[in-house]
C-alpha positions in Angstrom: 17.9 4.5 60.5 14.1 4.9 60.5 13.6 1.3 59.5 15.8 0.1 62.4 14.0 2.3 64.9 10.6 1.0 63.7 11.8 -2.5 64.2 13.3 -1.7 67.7 10.1 -0.1 68.9 8.1 -3.1 67.4 6.0 -0.9 65.2 3.9 -2.5 62.3 5.6 -2.7 59.0 4.5 -0.2 56.3 2.6 -1.7 53.3 3.9 -1.3 49.8 3.7 2.3 48.7 3.1 3.6 52.2 5.2 5.2 54.9 4.9 6.3 58.5 4.8 9.7 60.3 5.8 10.0 64.0 4.5 12.4 66.6 5.2 12.6 70.4 2.2 13.4 72.6 2.8 14.9 76.1 0.6 15.1 79.2 0.5 18.0 81.6 2.0 17.0 85.0 -0.2 19.4 86.9 -3.9 19.6 87.8 -6.3 20.6 85.1 -7.4 23.8 87.0 -3.8 25.2 86.9 -3.1 27.2 83.8 -0.3 25.9 81.5 1.8 29.0 82.0 1.7 28.6 85.8 2.6 24.9 85.6 5.6 25.5 83.3 6.7 28.5 85.5 6.6 26.3 88.6 8.8 23.7 86.9 11.2 26.3 85.7 11.5 27.8 89.2 12.2 24.4 90.8 14.8 23.6 88.1 16.4 27.0 88.7 16.6 26.5 92.5 18.1 23.1 91.9 20.7 24.4 89.5 21.5 27.4 91.8 22.1 25.1 94.7 24.5 23.0 92.5 26.4 26.0 91.4 26.8 27.2 95.0 28.2 23.9 96.2 30.6 23.6 93.2 32.0 27.1 93.2 35.4 25.9 94.4 35.7 23.3 91.6 37.3 23.9 88.3 35.2 25.1 85.4 35.5 21.7 83.7 34.1 19.8 86.7 31.4 22.5 87.1 30.3 22.0 83.5 30.1 18.2 83.8 28.1 18.4 87.1 25.9 21.0 85.6 25.3 18.9 82.4 24.6 15.7 84.5 22.1 17.6 86.7 20.3 19.2 83.6 20.0 15.8 81.9 18.6 14.2 85.1 16.1 17.0 85.5 15.1 16.6 81.8 14.4 12.9 82.4 12.4 13.7 85.5 10.3 16.1 83.4 9.9 13.4 80.8 8.6 11.0 83.4 6.2 13.6 84.8 4.8 14.5 81.3 4.4 10.8 80.3 5.3 11.2 76.6 3.6 8.7 74.1 4.8 8.0 70.5 1.9 8.2 68.1 2.6 6.6 64.7 0.4 7.0 61.6 0.5 5.1 58.3 0.8 7.7 55.5 0.9 7.6 51.7 2.5 9.9 49.3 0.2 11.9 47.0 -1.0 10.2 43.8 -1.0 11.4 40.2 -3.3 9.7 37.8 -2.3 9.8 34.1 -5.1 9.1 31.5 -4.1 8.4 27.9 -6.8 8.6 25.2 -6.8 5.5 23.1 -9.9 6.1 21.0 -10.0 5.8 17.3 -9.4 9.6 16.8 -6.0 9.2 18.4 -4.9 7.2 15.3 -5.1 10.3 13.2 -2.0 12.2 11.9 -1.7 16.0 12.0 0.6 18.6 10.5 2.8 20.3 13.2 5.1 23.3 12.8 6.9 22.9 16.1 10.2 21.0 15.7 9.8 19.6 19.2 7.1 17.2 18.0 9.5 15.3 15.7 11.7 14.6 18.8 8.8 12.8 20.5 8.6 10.3 17.7 12.1 9.1 18.3 11.2 7.7 21.7 8.1 5.5 20.8 9.9 2.1 20.4 10.3 2.4 16.7 6.9 3.9 15.9 7.6 6.7 13.5 4.1 7.7 12.3 3.0 11.0 13.8 -0.3 9.7 15.2 -1.7 11.4 18.2 -1.2 8.3 20.3 2.4 8.0 19.3 3.1 11.6 20.3 1.4 11.1 23.7 3.4 7.9 24.2 6.6 9.7 23.2 6.2 12.2 26.1 5.9 9.4 28.6 8.6 7.1 27.3 11.2 9.6 26.2 14.7 9.3 27.8 13.7 6.0 29.5 10.6 7.5 31.1 12.2 10.7 32.4 8.7 12.3 32.6 7.5 9.5 34.8 10.6 9.5 37.0 10.3 13.2 37.6 6.7 12.7 38.8 7.7 9.8 41.0 10.0 12.0 43.1 7.0 13.5 44.9 4.1 11.3 43.9 3.0 7.8 43.3 1.6 7.1 39.9 -1.5 5.4 38.4 -1.6 5.2 34.6 -4.8 4.5 32.7 -5.9 4.2 29.1 -9.4 5.3 28.2 -11.9 5.6 25.5 -15.4 4.8 26.7 -14.1 3.6 30.1 -10.9 4.0 32.0 -8.7 0.9 32.4 -5.6 0.6 34.6 -2.6 -0.4 32.5 -0.7 -3.6 33.3 2.0 -2.3 35.7 0.2 1.0 35.8 0.4 1.4 39.6 3.9 2.7 40.2 5.4 3.3 43.6 9.1 3.0 42.8 11.5 3.6 39.9 12.1 -0.2 39.6 8.5 -0.6 38.3 8.9 1.9 35.4 10.4 -0.5 32.8 7.2 -2.7 33.1 5.1 0.4 32.6 7.0 1.4 29.5 6.4 -2.0 28.0 2.7 -1.7 28.6 2.7 1.8 27.0 4.4 0.4 23.9 1.4 -2.0 23.3 -1.3 0.7 23.4 -3.5 0.9 20.2 -5.9 3.6 19.2 -9.0 1.4 18.7 -11.7 2.7 21.0 -15.0 3.1 19.1 -16.3 5.8 21.4 -14.8 8.5 23.5 -16.3 9.6 26.8 -13.5 11.6 28.5 -15.8 13.0 31.2 -17.0 9.6 32.1 -13.4 8.2 32.3 -12.3 11.0 34.6 -15.3 10.6 36.9 -14.7 6.8 36.9 -11.0 7.3 38.1 -12.0 9.8 40.7 -14.7 7.6 42.0 -12.4 4.5 42.2 -9.9 6.6 44.2 -12.4 8.3 46.4 -10.7 7.1 49.6 -7.5 8.9 48.6 -8.2 11.1 45.6 -5.3 12.0 43.3 -3.6 15.3 44.0 -3.4 15.9 40.2 -4.7 14.2 37.1 -2.9 14.5 33.7 -5.1 13.8 30.6 -3.5 13.2 27.2 -6.3 13.7 24.7 -7.5 15.5 21.6 -10.6 16.6 23.6 -13.0 15.0 21.2 -16.1 13.4 22.8 -18.6 11.1 21.0 -21.9 9.6 21.8 -21.8 6.5 24.1 -24.0 3.4 23.8 -26.9 5.3 25.4 -26.6 8.1 23.0 -25.2 10.6 25.6 -22.0 12.6 25.0 -20.0 13.1 28.2 -17.5 15.8 27.6 -14.4 16.4 29.8 -15.9 19.6 31.3 -18.7 17.5 32.8 -16.1 16.0 35.3 -15.1 19.4 36.6 -17.5 19.4 39.6 -16.3 16.0 40.9 -12.7 17.1 40.4 -13.3 20.2 42.5 -15.0 18.1 45.3 -12.0 15.8 45.2 -9.6 18.8 45.3 -7.9 17.3 42.2 -6.2 19.6 39.7 -6.7 18.4 36.1 -3.7 19.1 33.8 -4.6 18.6 30.2 -2.2 17.9 27.3 -3.7 18.7 23.9 -2.7 16.1 21.2 -3.4 17.3 17.7 -4.0 20.6 16.0 -7.0 22.8 15.6 -6.4 23.0 11.9 -7.9 19.9 10.3 -5.6 17.4 8.7 -6.2 17.3 5.0 -7.8 14.1 3.8 -9.8 13.0 0.8 -11.8 9.8 1.5 -13.9 7.6 -0.6 -16.3 6.6 2.2 -18.4 4.0 0.4 -19.3 2.7 -3.0 -22.7 1.0 -3.5 -23.1 -1.1 -6.7 -25.3 -4.1 -7.4 -23.4 -7.4 -6.9 -25.1 -8.8 -10.0 -25.7 -7.0 -13.3 -26.4 -7.8 -16.9 -24.4 -7.2 -20.1 -25.3 -3.9 -21.8 -27.4 -2.9 -18.8 -26.1 0.4 -17.3 -24.2 -0.3 -14.1 -24.4 2.5 -11.6 -21.7 3.1 -8.9 -23.1 5.3 -6.1 -20.0 6.9 -4.5 -19.8 8.8 -1.2 -16.9 11.3 -0.9 -15.7 13.1 2.2 -13.3 16.0 2.2 -11.5 17.2 5.3 -9.3 20.3 5.4 -9.8 21.2 1.8 -11.7 24.0 0.3 -14.4 23.2 -2.3 -12.6 22.7 -5.6 -12.2 20.4 -8.6 -11.2 16.8 -8.3 -11.5 13.6 -10.4 -13.4 10.4 -9.7 -12.3 7.4 -11.7 -13.5 3.9 -12.4 -11.0 1.3 -13.5 -11.1 -2.4 -14.3 -8.9 -3.8 -11.5 -7.8 -6.9 -13.4 -6.2 -4.9 -16.2 -5.9 -1.4 -14.9 -8.0 -0.2 -17.8 -9.7 3.2 -17.1 -13.4 3.0 -17.8 -15.0 6.3 -16.6 -13.5 9.6 -15.3 -15.8 12.2 -13.8 -15.0 15.8 -12.8 -16.5 16.6 -9.4 -16.4 19.5 -7.0 -15.3 18.6 -3.5 -17.7 19.3 -0.6 -17.0 21.7 2.2 -14.5 20.4 4.8 -16.1 17.7 7.1 -19.0 17.1 4.8 -19.9 14.3 2.4 -21.5 14.2 -1.0 -22.7 11.5 -3.4 -21.5 11.1 -7.0 -22.5 8.5 -9.6 -20.3 6.7 -12.1 -22.2 4.9 -14.8 -20.7 2.3 -17.1 -22.3 -0.2 -19.5 -20.7 -3.7 -19.2 -19.7 -5.0 -22.6 -18.7 -8.5 -21.3 -20.0 -11.1 -18.9 -18.2 -12.7 -16.0 -16.8 -11.7 -12.6 -15.5 -8.2 -13.0 -13.4 -6.4 -10.3 -13.6 -2.6 -10.3 -11.4 0.0 -8.6 -13.0 3.3 -7.8 -10.7 6.1 -6.7 -10.7 9.8 -6.0 -7.6 11.5 -7.2 -4.8 11.6 -4.7 -3.2 14.9 -3.5 0.3 15.3 -2.2 -0.8 16.7 1.2 -3.4 14.0 1.7 -2.5 12.4 5.1 -4.2 9.1 4.4 -4.0 8.1 0.7 -5.0 4.6 1.5 -8.7 5.6 1.9 -8.9 7.1 -1.6 -9.6 3.8 -3.3 -12.2 1.0 -3.0 -12.6 -2.3 -4.7 -15.9 -3.7 -5.8 -16.8 -7.0 -7.5 -19.8 -7.4 -9.8 -20.9 -10.6 -11.5 -22.2 -9.7 -15.0 -24.8 -12.1 -16.5 -25.4 -12.6 -20.1 -29.0 -13.6 -20.0 -31.8 -11.4 -18.5 -33.6 -12.3 -15.3 -36.6 -14.5 -15.9 -39.6 -13.5 -13.8 -43.1 -15.0 -13.6 -45.9 -12.6 -12.3 -49.1 -14.4 -11.4 -52.3 -12.6 -10.3 -56.0 -13.3 -10.2 -57.3 -9.8 -11.0 -55.4 -6.8 -12.3 -55.1 -4.8 -9.0 -52.9 -1.8 -8.7 -49.7 -3.6 -7.6 -50.0 -6.0 -10.6 -50.5 -3.2 -13.1 -47.7 -1.0 -12.0 -45.2 -3.9 -11.5 -46.1 -5.4 -14.9 -45.6 -2.1 -16.7 -42.3 -1.5 -15.1 -40.8 -5.0 -15.6 -42.0 -5.0 -19.2 -39.9 -1.8 -19.8 -36.9 -3.1 -17.9 -34.4 -4.6 -20.5 -32.6 -6.8 -17.8 -35.9 -8.7 -17.1 -37.7 -11.3 -19.2 -41.2 -11.1 -17.9 -44.0 -13.7 -18.2 -47.4 -12.9 -16.7 -50.4 -15.0 -15.8 -53.8 -13.2 -15.1 -56.2 -16.0 -14.1 -59.4 -13.9 -14.3 -58.3 -12.1 -17.4 -59.6 -12.4 -20.9 -57.9 -15.2 -22.9 -57.8 -13.1 -26.2 -56.3 -10.2 -24.3 -53.7 -12.4 -22.8 -52.7 -13.8 -26.2 -52.3 -10.3 -27.5 -50.2 -9.3 -24.4 -46.5 -9.8 -25.1 -45.7 -11.0 -21.5 -48.9 -13.1 -21.3 -48.5 -15.1 -24.5 -46.3 -17.8 -23.1 -48.9 -19.4 -20.8 -52.1 -17.8 -22.2 -53.6 -16.9 -18.8 -52.9 -20.3 -17.2 -50.3 -21.0 -14.5 -47.5 -23.4 -15.6 -48.0 -27.0 -14.2 -44.8 -28.7 -15.3 -41.7 -28.8 -13.2 -39.4 -27.8 -16.1 -41.6 -24.8 -16.8 -41.5 -23.6 -13.2 -37.7 -24.2 -12.7 -36.8 -22.0 -15.7 -37.8 -18.9 -13.7 -35.4 -17.0 -11.5 -38.2 -15.5 -9.5 -42.0 -16.1 -9.2 -44.2 -13.3 -7.9 -47.4 -14.8 -6.5 -50.3 -12.4 -6.0 -53.8 -13.0 -4.6 -54.1 -16.4 -6.2 -56.2 -19.1 -4.7 -54.6 -22.5 -4.0 -57.5 -24.1 -5.8 -56.4 -22.3 -9.0 -53.0 -23.9 -8.7 -53.8 -27.4 -7.4 -51.9 -29.6 -4.9 -49.3 -30.7 -7.5 -48.3 -27.2 -8.5 -48.1 -26.2 -4.8 -45.7 -29.1 -4.2 -43.7 -28.0 -7.2 -43.5 -24.4 -5.9 -42.2 -25.7 -2.6 -39.5 -27.7 -4.3 -38.7 -24.8 -6.6 -37.7 -22.8 -3.5 -36.2 -25.4 -1.2 -34.5 -27.7 -3.6 -33.9 -25.6 -6.8 -32.9 -22.3 -5.0 -35.7 -20.3 -6.6 -37.1 -17.0 -5.3 -40.7 -16.8 -4.4 -42.4 -13.4 -3.7 -45.9 -13.5 -2.2 -48.0 -10.4 -2.2 -50.9 -10.4 0.2 -54.4 -9.9 -1.0 -57.9 -9.4 0.4 -59.2 -12.9 -0.6 -56.6 -15.6 -0.8 -53.0 -14.8 -0.1 -51.8 -15.9 2.4 -54.7 -17.2 4.6 -56.0 -19.7 2.0 -52.6 -21.5 2.0 -53.0 -22.8 5.6 -52.6 -26.6 5.5 -51.1 -26.6 2.0 -47.6 -27.7 1.0 -46.8 -24.0 0.6 -47.6 -23.0 4.2 -44.1 -23.9 5.4 -42.6 -21.5 2.9 -44.1 -18.4 4.2 -41.9 -16.5 6.7 -44.9 -15.8 9.0 -47.3 -18.1 10.8 -50.6 -18.2 9.0 -52.8 -18.1 12.1 -53.0 -14.4 12.8 -54.4 -13.3 16.2 -57.5 -11.0 16.3 -56.5 -7.4 15.5 -58.4 -4.2 15.7 -56.7 -1.4 13.8 -56.5 2.0 15.4 -59.1 4.6 14.2 -56.4 6.8 12.7 -55.4 4.1 10.3 -58.9 3.8 9.0 -59.2 7.5 8.3 -55.7 8.7 7.4 -53.7 5.5 6.9 -50.2 4.8 8.3 -46.7 5.6 7.2 -44.3 2.6 6.8 -40.9 2.6 8.3 -37.8 0.7 7.1 -36.0 -1.4 9.7 -32.2 -1.3 10.2 -32.0 -4.7 8.6 -33.9 -3.5 5.6 -31.7 -0.4 5.2 -28.3 -2.1 5.8 -28.9 -5.8 4.9 -30.5 -5.3 1.5 -30.2 -3.0 -1.5 -33.9 -2.7 -1.8 -34.1 0.8 -0.2 -31.0 2.2 -1.8 -31.6 5.8 -2.6 -34.3 6.0 0.1 -32.0 4.8 3.0 -30.0 8.0 3.3 -33.1 10.1 3.7 -34.6 7.5 6.1 -31.6 7.6 8.3 -31.7 11.4 8.4 -35.3 11.4 9.7 -37.4 9.3 7.3 -38.5 12.5 5.5 -39.3 10.7 2.3 -41.3 8.1 4.0 -43.3 10.7 5.8 -44.0 12.5 2.5 -45.8 9.4 1.2 -49.6 9.4 1.3 -51.1 7.1 3.9 -51.1 3.4 3.4 -54.3 1.5 4.2 -53.8 -2.1 3.0 -52.1 -4.5 5.4 -52.4 -8.0 6.8 -51.7 -8.5 10.6 -49.3 -11.3 10.8 -47.1 -10.3 13.8 -45.7 -13.8 14.5 -42.7 -14.2 12.2 -40.8 -17.5 12.0 -37.3 -17.9 13.4 -34.6 -16.6 11.1 -37.0 -14.3 9.2 -35.8 -10.7 8.6 -38.2 -7.8 8.6 -37.5 -5.1 6.0 -40.5 -2.8 6.5 -43.0 -2.2 9.2 -46.0 -0.1 10.0 -45.7 2.7 12.6 -46.4 1.6 16.2 -50.0 0.6 16.6 -50.2 2.2 20.1 -48.0 3.1 23.0 -48.2 -0.4 24.3 -48.4 -2.2 20.9 -45.4 -2.4 18.6 -45.4 -2.0 14.8 -46.6 -4.7 12.4 -44.2 -6.3 9.9 -45.0 -5.4 6.2 -42.1 -7.0 4.2 -40.4 -10.1 5.6 -37.6 -12.1 4.0 -36.6 -15.7 4.9 -34.3 -18.4 3.5 -36.1 -21.6 2.9 -33.9 -24.5 1.9 -31.7 -23.3 -1.0 -34.0 -20.4 -2.0 -35.5 -17.3 -0.6 -39.0 -16.1 0.2 -40.2 -12.6 0.4 -43.7 -11.9 1.8 -45.5 -8.6 1.4 -48.2 -8.1 4.1 -49.4 -5.2 2.0 -50.2 -4.7 -1.7 -49.5 -1.0 -1.6 -45.8 -0.9 -2.5 -47.0 1.0 -5.6 -47.4 4.1 -3.4 -43.6 4.5 -3.7 -44.4 5.9 -7.2 -45.7 9.1 -5.5 -42.2 10.0 -4.7 -40.7 10.1 -8.1 -42.4 7.7 -10.5 -40.3 4.7 -11.2 -37.2 6.2 -9.7 -37.7 4.6 -6.3 -40.5 2.1 -7.1 -38.6 0.6 -10.0 -35.4 0.6 -8.2 -37.0 -1.1 -5.2 -38.3 -3.9 -7.3 -35.2 -4.3 -9.5 -32.9 -4.4 -6.5 -35.2 -6.8 -4.6 -35.4 -9.2 -7.5 -31.6 -9.2 -7.9 -31.1 -9.6 -4.2 -33.3 -12.6 -4.1 -32.0 -14.3 -7.2 -28.3 -13.6 -7.1 -26.1 -16.6 -7.7 -28.9 -19.0 -8.7 -27.8 -19.3 -12.3 -24.2 -20.2 -11.6 -23.1 -23.7 -12.5 -21.8 -24.5 -9.1 -24.8 -23.0 -7.4 -22.7 -21.9 -4.4 -23.0 -18.5 -2.9 -20.9 -16.7 -0.3 -22.3 -13.5 1.2 -21.9 -11.0 4.1 -24.8 -9.3 5.8 -23.5 -5.9 4.5 -20.6 -4.4 2.5 -19.2 -1.9 5.0 -18.6 -2.4 8.7 -17.3 -0.3 11.5 -14.3 -1.6 13.4 -15.6 -3.9 16.2 -18.7 -5.0 14.3 -19.2 -8.7 13.8 -18.9 -9.7 10.2 -21.5 -12.4 9.4 -20.3 -14.8 6.7 -22.9 -17.0 5.0 -22.2 -19.9 2.6 -25.0 -21.6 0.6 -23.7 -24.8 -0.8 -26.4 -27.1 -2.2 -23.9 -29.9 -2.9 -22.7 -30.0 0.7 -24.3 -33.4 1.6 -22.4 -34.8 4.5 -19.6 -32.2 4.5 -20.3 -31.1 8.1 -19.5 -34.6 9.3 -16.2 -34.7 7.4 -14.8 -31.2 7.9 -16.5 -27.8 8.2 -15.9 -25.5 5.2 -13.3 -22.8 5.7 -13.5 -19.2 4.4 -10.2 -17.6 3.7 -10.1 -13.9 4.6 -7.3 -11.8 3.1 -6.7 -8.1 3.7 -4.8 -6.2 6.4 -5.1 -9.3 8.4 -5.5 -12.8 6.9 -7.1 -15.8 8.6 -9.2 -18.9 8.0 -12.7 -18.8 9.4 -14.5 -22.2 9.9 -18.2 -22.2 9.1 -20.8 -24.0 11.2 -23.7 -25.8 9.5 -27.3 -24.6 10.0 -29.2 -27.2 12.0 -32.3 -26.8 9.9 -30.8 -26.5 6.4 -27.9 -28.7 5.6 -26.8 -26.6 2.6 -26.4 -23.4 4.7 -23.2 -22.5 6.8 -22.4 -19.4 8.7 -19.8 -17.9 11.1 -18.8 -14.5 12.5 -15.4 -12.8 12.3 -14.6 -10.1 14.9 -11.9 -7.6 15.8 -10.5 -7.2 12.4 -8.5 -4.0 11.6 -9.6 -1.4 9.1 -9.2 -2.1 5.4 -10.5 -3.9 2.3 -11.1 -7.7 2.7 -11.7 -10.5 0.3 -13.5 -13.6 1.6 -13.1 -16.7 -0.6 -14.3 -20.3 -0.3 -13.4 -23.2 -2.6 -14.6 -26.8 -2.4 -12.1 -29.6 -1.7 -12.0 -30.6 -5.3 -11.8 -26.9 -6.5 -15.0 -27.4 -8.5 -16.7 -24.6 -6.8 -15.0 -21.3 -5.9 -17.0 -18.2 -4.7 -15.9 -15.0 -3.2 -17.1 -11.7 -1.8 -15.7 -8.5 -0.5 -16.3 -6.2 2.4 -14.7 -3.2 4.0 -14.0 -2.3 7.7 -13.8 1.4 8.4 -13.1 3.5 11.5 -16.2 4.4 13.6 -17.7 7.4 11.9 -18.3 9.1 15.2 -14.6 9.0 16.0 -13.3 10.3 12.7 -16.0 12.7 11.7 -14.6 15.4 14.1 -10.8 15.5 13.6 -9.8 18.9 15.1 -8.2 19.3 18.5 -10.8 20.7 20.9 -8.4 23.0 22.8 -11.2 25.1 24.3 -12.6 22.0 26.0 -9.2 21.0 27.4 -8.2 24.5 28.5 -11.5 25.2 30.3 -11.3 21.9 32.2 -7.8 22.7 33.4 -8.6 26.3 34.4 -11.7 25.3 36.3 -9.9 22.7 38.4 -6.7 24.6 39.2 -4.6 22.8 36.6 -3.0 24.1 33.4 -3.4 23.3 29.6 -0.3 22.4 27.6 0.3 21.6 24.0 1.9 18.2 23.1 5.1 20.0 22.0 5.5 21.5 25.5 4.2 18.6 27.5 7.6 17.5 28.8 7.7 20.4 31.2 4.4 19.4 32.9 6.2 17.0 35.3 8.3 19.8 36.7 5.4 22.3 37.0 3.1 20.1 39.0 3.5 21.0 42.7 4.0 18.3 45.4 0.8 17.3 47.0 0.1 16.8 50.7 1.0 13.6 52.4 -2.2 11.7 53.3 -2.8 9.9 56.6 -4.3 6.5 56.0 -4.7 5.1 59.5 -3.4 5.6 63.1 -1.2 2.7 64.3 -0.8 1.6 67.9 0.7 4.2 70.3 3.9 3.4 72.2 4.5 4.9 75.7 8.0 6.3 76.1 8.1 7.5 79.7 8.0 4.0 81.2 10.6 2.4 79.0 13.5 0.7 80.9 16.1 2.5 78.8 15.0 5.9 80.3 15.1 4.5 83.8 18.6 3.0 83.3 19.7 6.4 81.8 18.4 8.3 84.8 20.1 6.0 87.3 23.4 6.3 85.2 23.1 10.1 85.3 22.5 10.2 89.1 25.3 7.7 89.7 27.7 9.6 87.6 26.9 12.8 89.5 27.2 11.1 92.9 30.6 9.6 91.9 31.8 13.0 90.6 30.7 14.7 93.8 32.5 12.2 96.0 35.6 12.5 94.0 35.3 16.3 94.3 34.7 16.0 98.1 31.3 17.6 97.9 28.6 16.7 100.4 
């Protein structure tokens, strides 16, 4: 009916999701100075006189004819009044009120909780086969239950816009619903939602939706969330209550549905296990384990170490669980009695009420060597760094140390166990140099070595895959090596700009600071890294360092492990320890000779650990027959991080032209990752893998002829910010609802929200063109018909 009338009056068609409202506007048919009551009274008197005259003339007629004449005269008078008032039809385009639905898809929504309400189980039967009681599945169950009955109820009085959010709000495909026919497409989109958001900013998401709909703000807004907010990329936490003011300004009531429980789900998790990738037979192997307990009271538990290949238990340790939500470190120590590639399983005992037993176990691979690490330590004079390093390495059973002290006494060198091999003279033959896994070059002059030895050292690194460690000195290293064959090996450019140290460095020294690459990409600072991340307390406790060389211009591809503190507000820090690959080998340059100050912390505990882990990091894989090495930049990643795979394959001559090498990833998701060759070093290949789900992964590469097979392992975990806080934040959700005029509801009672939300006001979008009604021909024809009918009836009734 209304559609036909719109078409007949030639009104513009309504857009999708909109309607029209009609209103008749009348003009007064009398002068403006005359009051309305007087005008209407005058018209009523005239109509009364007219009708009285008609009744007087027709008093002799039958009642039926009197009624017809009276009706015709009233209708004609009404039309005359219409013409005098000049009515106009005003048509406005309107839209029904909108409800925005926001569904939290952050990582915390993948958690499972324990519920006592039986209504929760019913929600899981409507999630398209998803039976796990995750928070997202429960929210999805409310919306999809009974073929979207919740959505259909809302659609009776509102239009719908459905979003997913974590850090930002995103409209779902088919998320703008104006009719019931669009609901099936929305249900399909809801079935594909995944709880994979790395951060949760619920306040930002609500403000984003309200800003986007500023022209016609939603009458109500329904938020399905656990209320947990984490830090965004700028370090700010935007909680849901921070959107209250904008919701008030928009006159939008926020209805919150709490998904989860305030009682923490019980979970024992083995967060991480750090262990050297290379070890030596009969050398104690230390597994540094991080345990997290959630929902459990402190109590006894067992931590086990097993040999994965055979399932043989190796070590069992009784531990006490930390308080709920906290972590603690435990160490498992085992002495390898065999050489080879050993795969270990580390596990915390499983409990029956543990909601996620999959995170109780981690796998680590260690390559155990039979022979000790061969190291050559060369120095001109016995400065502090030489003395402390020599003493430590001589005591370390996994290192076979040879020393060269060029300015030392020959008789003393012959009596020194580590100096007897070369008698205070640097080796000059290629076979002598190649036998070492690592060469530590102190403040030695190039003239002491000679051009031939310098060329052999360069080949030792680039071709033979050796590790060269250069420790800066006051006299020779590294400035004297400019223009020599060894200059290209250094990870810094040997033309330092003029540098004037700040006065505070000359009097009180500076405190070094590890970089993120140093903490995460290398094992050198293991033991110090946790304290450094918590505020660098141990580094601040060190006495001031004074010795440094200003070489700020590092070469492309170099990685800085350690820096000074910032020189000034407008001057950045200086690099102190820099690593770089050079050909098949690695180079580590120390722009300071005061690493020995680490001994002030706890003797050799940190100093020795630093050097031992550094030597193993630089030399790992060199002694293998195939000489290939597959590594990742770290062992543990958060979901969404890029996993950098690196393959060093010295025998890869021409392989890039034939076919790029493929690394096979196996785990929760399996795929082949092609590696790209390094443009500067033909034996190096790399690639990045992204968007992998959580779990343990094994990366393996094998050559075409299967002569070389190397593998490594890594783990992808949920973002810690998302899973550290697991409890439902009901107070946050309830306060937001109360402050905006909405209501908080638990997930078990959420189905009734659709019936409790009141219908919102119809909004006017725009005024369409007005249509005059008083001058339409239909009314004129009707008036003539009424007058003609009255005239005919009067004639037939023999009235004048």
